[in-house]
N, C-alpha and C positions, 0 to 999 in steps of 0.2 A: 433420667430415663422413664418412661411412662411404664406403670405397670397395671399390666389388664387384669381384670377378673377372668375367672371359667365362663361367666357368662359373657362377655364381652368377646374373648376369642371364638366363642363359638359362633356370636353373630358374625364374626368376621369368615371364620369357615362356611356359613352359610352362603354366606358371597360368593365365596370361591367354586362352591356346587354351581349355584346359578351360574357362573361362569362357565363351567364345563359344559352342563345343561345335557349329559349323557351324550356330547359327541358332538352335539350341536351349536355350541359358543361361536361367538365373533371370531375370538384368537383362533379356534381348532376351526374351525371353516375356512379363516385366510388362505389367498396361496400361498404357497412356501415364497414367492419372491416379496408378497406382501410383509410377510414376518420378519425376514432377511432386512428388508429395508427398514423396516421399526426397530431390528434388533441393531440393525446399524447407527441410530437416534441416539438408542440408548449407552452404545459403545463409546460414542464419541466425548462425554455424553451431551445429550440435545432434550430441552426439556419444553419445548414449545412445541404445539401443535395447531394446524389448521383451525381457524372457527370462522364462521359467518357472523356470527351472533355476538360475538366477544369483541371487547377493546384489549389489546396486547398492552397497554400500560394504564394502570390504574392511579389516577393524579386526586389527590387529597389535598385541597386546597386549607392551607393553614397559614394565615395569613400571606406575608410573601413567599413561605416555603413551599417547594414543591418537592412530594416524596414519590419518589416512581418506585412501583413495587419490581422488586427482583426478575427481570427478564431475559431468561437466559433462553437462549437457542441458535442453532445453527441454520439459517437460512438459506434453502437451497439453489439461489442466485435469483428467481424472479418474487421469491416471495416477499415481502416485506413485513414489518415489525407490524402496521395496523391489521394484518391477515392472519394475525398468532395469535395467542392467549397465554397469560403465563400461569405455568404449574409449580411455580417455586414460592415458596413461602417468604422467607427470609426479604429482607431489606436492606438496599443502600440510600441513603439524602444525597443524592447528588447536585443537592446544592450546598452542600459543605463540604472543603477541600478534603482530597484525600492527603496521605501523608506515606510514602512510600521510604521506609528505612535503605541504609546505605549499604547492600549487599555485593558480595565479589563472589566467583568461581575459582576457587584455587585447590587444585590440584584434583578436580572433579567432586569438590565438596563446595557448597554454598555457604560460605560465612559472614557474617553479621559484625559490620564496622564500627566499634563504638562511637556515638555520635560526639562524645564528649572530648575524641582527638581531632573535631573539626578545627581547622585554621581558615581566618578569612582568606590570604594568599598562600599560593604554593611555597613551603618552604624548602630551603637547603640539606634538611634532617636526610638521612641516607636511608632510613625506614627496615634498618636492619632488625627490627622488633617484629616487623610485620605491621607496623600501624600505616596506615594510608592518609593523606591529606583526602579534604572533605570538601563539598561545595552545597551549599543552600541553593534548591530550583524552587522560584515561584511562577513557572508558568506564566500563560495568556493572561491571566486574570485574578489572580491571588494577591494580596496584603501581607501574605505570611508564606513561609515555607511550603510546598504540597510534598517536598521530599530531599534527602539528599544524596549526591554523587559522587562514589570515589574518584578520586582525580589521581591516576597511576604515574607513577614517573617512570622516565625511562627504563630505569635498573628494572621497576618493575613488571613492565610491557614485557621486557626480552626475558624477563625469566619463564613468563606466561608463555613466550612464544619457543622458548627451550623444551615446555613442555609438549607444543603441540609438534616439534619435532620428534619428539620422543612416541608420540602418536602415530605419527605418519611412517617412521624406522624404516625409510628407505622404501616404502609398500609394503612391509611385513608387518605394522602394527595389526592390533587387534582387530578395530572397526573396518579398515580395508581388506582384509582376511577372512572375515565373513561371507556367509554365503548372502547373495541378493535376498533370499525369504526372510533371513536373521534380521538385517539389516529393515526390511521393511515392519516386521514384530515388532521391533525396538522403537521404529517411527510412529506406531500404531498406541504404542503405550505413551509415547509423548503427546500424544495428541489429546490422549484420554488425561493426563495429567495438566496439560497445557489449557484444557477446556475448564476446569476446575478454577480458574482464575479468569473467567471470561470478565465478568462483572466488575473485577479489580481493574485491568486493564481499560475497560470502557473508560471508567470512572476517571481513570489517569489520564490517558487519552483526552477527555475533555477539557480538564483542568491544565493541560502541560499545553497541549498544543491547538486548544479550540474548536474541536471537532463536536457539531450537536450530537445528542443520545443515538441519534438514530444512524449518522454516518460513522461514528466510532465502532456501534456496534454492526454496520456494514462490513468493515475493516475486518475486524474479528470473524466475522464468520464467513466473508468470502477465503480467507487465508486457510481458516478448515479446510472447507470446500477445495482449494487449490490442492493443498497436501494431500486429501483422500483422491479426487481426482490422478495426482503422479502418483500415488503410489499404484491404485487400481491399474493404469497405465503400463506402469514398469514392471508389471506381473504377468500382463496381458500379451504386452509386445515379443514379437519374434528379434526385433532389434534389440530390446536388452535383456530380454530372459531367452534366448536360443533354447533348442531341446535337441536338434540335430545337426550334424555336417552334412555342409551342401555340397555340390561338386562344383567347384571353380572352373574346373578344364577336365579333358578326358582323362586324365591320369591323377590330377589334385583334388584332395577333399579338406574341405576351412571348415573352421568353428569359429565365428566373429562375434565377439561381445563386448558390449564397451566398459570401461573399466577407468578407476580413477584417476586423476590429473598427480593429486599431490597436496599440498597443503593451499588452503584457498584462503585471503584476505579479504573479507567480506564486508564493505559498508554501504548501510542503506541511508535513507534521506528521514527528514524529520515531518514532512507532511504524512507520509505512509507507511511510520516506522518499523508496523508488525510486517503489514503486507507486504510492502515491496523487496524488504528485508528477506523477508523469507521464502518467494518466489525466486531467488538464487538460492539463500543457502539452502534450503529443501531439497531441489534436485542434486544437489553437488552432496549434500549429505549421503543420501540414496545411492549414488552413483561411490560412495566409497571414499570421497574426499575428506582430509581433516582439514577443520575449520577453524581460524582466528577473526570473533566478529568485533569490531569496533564500533562500539552504537553512537549514535549520535550526540551532538554537546543536547540539542535543541528534541526532545520528543525520546530519550534516553530511560526516561523512569520506564516507561510500560516492558522494556526490557528484562530491568532485573525481578520482573514480577513472574519470568518464564527461566528463570535459572534454576528455580528448583526441579520443574519439569523436563530438562536438558539433565540435570542432576541423574533423577531417578531412570530417565530410560534410556541413557547411551553408557558406551561406557569409558573408563578413564580415558581421557587425553585425547578426547575424540572433538569435543569443541570447547573453546578458549573465549572467553569476553575479558575484551579491555576496555574502559573508559576513562573520560579525562582529555586533555588536549591533543588533537592529533598534531599538532606540530611536535607536541615534546615524544609522543608515544610510537608513530609509525616510522619516521623514517632509518631509524636503527633498526626497523626489523626488516623493510626493504632492501635496506644498503646492505642485510646480512647475504642476501643473492638465495636465500633458501625458500621465497614465497612463491609457487608455482603459477598460482591463479589470483586474479585479482577481478573482483565483482564490486562494481562500482556506481553507485547511483546517487547524484550530485551534481555539482558543476565543475566546468571544465579545466577552470584554473588547477583545482585542488587534483583532479584526475591526471592532468598533465606533470605535475609536479610527483605524485608520488610514482609514476611511470618511468621518469627520471631517474629517480634514486636507483631503483634496480639494476646492480651492476651488470646484467645479461638481461636486458630488456627484451632482447630477440625469441627467448625464451619463455618470456612469462605470456601466457595465455591472459588475454584480456576482455571483460565485459564490461562494458559502459553505457548507463543509461542514463545523459544528461541532460541540457536546457532544450527550450523551443520555442520557437515563435509561430506557433499554428495561427493562418489567417483563416476568417471565413470569410468567401467570397459570396456576396448575393450578386446573382444573375439579372442582366438588366429585365429578362421576362417576368420575373414577381412582381413589377411596376407596371405590370399592362404597357407596354411599350414607353415606360418613362414616365406614364401619367397618372399618377397615386390617385388622383382625385376623379378618374373617371369609375363610373357605375358600373363598376365589376366585382361582382359579389368572390369569384372562385380566384380572381386576381389577390382579392383583399385577405381570401381565408388562408392562402397560402403564406402569402406575406406575414400575416398576426403570426400564425404557426412557426415558421421562420425566424420571426424574431425572440418567439417564447422558447425555441428550442437554444437559440446564441446567446439569451440571458443565462440559462442553464450552464452551457459552455463555458459559459465565459467567468461565473461566480460561484459554482458550486464548490463549496469548501471555498469560499473566499477569491477563488482564483488562484487557489495553491497546490496546481495540479501540474504535472510537467506536459498533459494533454489537453489543457485549458486552451482555450478560444483567447489568441492573446494580440489580434489586431483584427479589425470589421471593415471590410471594403464594401463600399456600393457606390452603384454607377455615379457618372459625374451629376448633378444636381437632385439625388436624394440622399445623399450623407445626409443635411438637415435635418429631411423626415426621420431616417434610421436611427438617429442621436435621440431625435426627441423621443419618440416611441421607446428607446430600451431606456431614457429616464423616465419615462412614466411609470414602466414597470419596476426600476430599481426602486421608485417612491412606495410601490407596494410591498417592496419585500419586508419581511422580519427579520428586524437587528436586535442583535441582544446577546446574553451570554449563552454559552453549549445548552445547560438543562433548563433553560427558559421555555414555558408555551405559553398561549395566550388564547385566553374562552374567546373570544372576538375570531379565532381562526380555528377553531375546533380543536382545541389543544395542538396544533401545528409546532414542532420546535423552531429555533431561530434559522433562520440561510445565511444572516451573514452575522458571523461571532469574530471574539478580538481577535490579531493577530497574535502571533507564538511572542511578540517580544517589540521593546521601543524603537529595534533598527531595524526593522521589519517597517513599520508606521515611518520612520524618515528617511526611508528609502522610495514607497510611495508617491509621499509629500513633494522630496525633490523632483522625481519623476512627473509629477502634475506640475509644479514652478515653471521647471523648464519649457512644459508645453506650451503654458499660458505665456512665458515672457517672449513665445516665438508665434502667437497668433491663436493659439488653440482657448476656447472657452469651456468651461465646466456647463453642461448641458444641465445636471440635474440639482433643484434645493440643496445644500449643504453636504455637497459631493467632494468627496476628500476631507472630511471634518471630523477631527476625533470627538466623539459622545463623551461628556462631562460626567463628572459623578453625581448621580440622584438624577439625569436627565435619562432621555428614553425616545426614543423615533419611531415617529406614528404618520403614515401615509406621506412622507417627505418629509415631514417637518420633525423640528427638535424641540421637545417640550418638557419640562419641568425646568426645579431649580437644582440647585448646588446645595448638598448635604451639609450641616456642620462638622467638622473634624471628631464630635466626641458621636455624634450619630454614623460615623463612616463603618461599613460593614466589613468583613474579611474580603470583601473581593474589591477590584478596582476595575475601571471602564478605560482604562489609559489607553490601551493598546486598541479599542474599538472604531474604527474608523467607518464612516458611509462612505459607500463604494461611489467612485467619480466616473462619469461618463465624459470623453473627450471629446470635439471636434472643432474644427475640423484639422487634424492631425499629417503632416505633411514631414517627407524625408528628414528632413533637418532637424529634428525632434527626435532628442534619444529614445520616449516612449515607441517611435515608430520602428526602430530596430532592435533593440532591448527586452529580455525578456521581463517584465515586471513581475510575474510570480505574485501578484494577489488582486486585491480590489479597484482594479482600475480598466476602463472597455474604452480602447482608443476608436475613432471612426474616423476613417480616408478613404477618398473618391477615387475611381480610376476612370481613363477615358473608353470611347468604346472599341478600342480597337485591343484592350485588353493588356497592353505591352507591360503596362507599371506593375500588375499583380505577375505576371509571368516574371518579369526580372525581380520582383518581390525571394518568388519562389525560388528561380535559378540560382541567382544570385547572393542570396541569404545565406550565413555562416550555417542556420540550422534546416533541417531537413526532418521533421518526425511527422507530422500530419496535415492535411489540410480539410476543409470541409467547403464542399461548395451545393449551392442552394440554387434550386431552379424550377420553375413549375412546367417547365415544357420540355428541357433540353437546352433551351433558347440556340435554338437553329443550326445545330450543331456548335457552338462557343463547349459546351459541357465535354463534349466526347472530345472534341481538341487539347480541351484541359487536362482531363484525365490522362490523354497521351502523352503530353508535355510534364507532367506532372510525374507520371509510374518512374521514373527516373529522378526525381529530385524527392520524393516522400516515401515513409516508410508504408503510410495508409491513405488513403484518399475517402473521404467520407462523402455520400451525398444524401444533401439533407437532414445530415443527421451531427449532431456534436462531435467532438474528437474524442479518443478513450480508448483505452487499452482493453478491455474486456471484449468478448468472452475471453477467457484465459485459455480455451483451447484451441485459439485464434492466431498467427504469429505475431509478434509485437517486433515490430524494427523500427529506426531509425538510419538515416545516411547523413552524412557529414558530420556536425561538431553535435548533432542529437544524440549518438550514439553508434557504439561499434557490439554487435551480437544480436542475437535473436533469443524473445522470451514468448516460452507459453509452455503449455505442461508438458509437450515435448519436446518442443525445441531447446528447455532449458535444460535438460536432460543431456542433451547432445552436447552443449555447450562445455556443460563441467564434467565431460569426460572423455576417453580417447579406446576408439575400437581395438583390440586387441586379436589377432588371429592365432588360433592352433592350425596349422596345416600338417599334413602326409598325402605321400602317395604309395599308395598299397601296390603290392606286389599280386602275383597273378595265382597265389596260395592265400590269400587273404591275411598273413601273419600278420603286416605291420595295423591292418584295420583291427585285428583283435587287442593288439599291445595297446593301441590309444585306446578303447573302448575300454579296457583293465585302467587306463590313467584315469580318465573322464570318471570313472566310478570312484575313485578317490580323491578327487579335484575337487575344491572349493570354488574354484573361479568356475569350470565348468559347471558344477549344478545348475540345474533346473531349479527355479522357485515353486515348480509344480512337483517335483520329484518326489 
């Protein structure tokens, strides 16, 4: 602790007097709204402020190492990290691997698991002594463990689920019986505690699932923004926070308020392990549900860093966390019949299997976000009537902008997004040109580790980073081999190739030589694959129908009648989103496609890539792409049920007075603004 002298403290006090300035200081002269906004930043806490003259990231080049100053901040959606500057003095070296110790949440207490109990394989030990099997996690880019994940047994997961049942207590548990105001206050405390882990979570996301710094920071910040928006809405909406009885008829008055469903089993994905998971978990908690969270096998380390925040903010037996093999831990829980709601983000096969394990699936509330094969449809007017070479700058600009947007939609975070563009349709005769242009853009992309920046690109982070494990790389290469064997060609140099140790990717070429084993760093490029542009892609190829969820861009052609793309949308098994690109509307083709696709996809994007944001807009899907609607408002509805209190008053109004007395003493009927 710094020991200030009398003189130093007086100097600081003089600064305070200048701040007050006889009531004319900056803070005092701000509007109340401005001060509230600043205090919200403080409470979260948030440490970045907008700056037009300062860079948000201080990069000190010291040989191959880049040290990034601690940039903490919750951006308000449109503000990027390049528009803010750090006020945080401590540093994290993101070029060095993190290590997340094995933690469990037992009886609402965070407990550390001794690493010396780790076993290379699951054991038959009954773990009656409270020990856990452990599994080392290497992540996308490391030759050494970046953390250790507890591997719970069937018995251990059932014990945790029994605690969840005690927390629910048939609807009479502590969390569910709290007022809405009390639950919101607890969640605000959770946000405060969670934000303390921001940089550690970002660091872990970078090394475990390969997100560059900006994408990892954006995931965390968007999550906090979503939580705050949800809390604000739940307090201000009459639907979730009613204050009065309404006249349902001439004789009946009703009080309608949404309340919990029960125990919710929540499973999130590896690609957005915090943001996507919390998009279901947080609304469910606010509505009073009890949560059993199964962390993903890949991307699970970041969840271990949230346990302390949950423990400090929520009452016992409100949230429960299970880690380990889903095949060992989840079937007994579902088979118990005591899971009331399932929030699942992942693959269709796993979702179907879980639902079938429930003995009474008719009463299981199901919310699913699953796979997608979102197409980008480039209409003929982009090509000036089919003649790309015509000297028409307007059409060339539209086409260039379109292809820039397609690249972003296809390869943002390596294409590992359910909303990624996963197949590109061009008019007959234009597929080759489109594939060539996309290949050129891939050649100019920054390929490297998540923390890497390049002085030649003004310190911008890598756009293509390692996939999370070798299995994902092998799956990509299987799809490429199948397409090539059936007539497709890789359009870009080194497309689909894994970058070797000591090599780097520059403008489409792989340069550098392998390093000796003695010089091998802690990192590995064994999962770093150059994106591949495939053309021509046809319906007999696996990549035409199957979701790649990775850095492959398949380009196919369609005839002038549009029948093949309409058939792709209408008869395909997926129905999440579509992107239609046009410069004029294509003589009514765009409008016709919107009409036909309005009953096929959850979202139709015009001249933009597919995406979920903003979180205030309903995010839905059809067919095998999902069930249920996600947004700040819709998610609250998904994980709650309206409960109605009704009465018929008599002429004397005596029933009304009785109901008023009940309302004054009811936790459920109490308004959050009372």
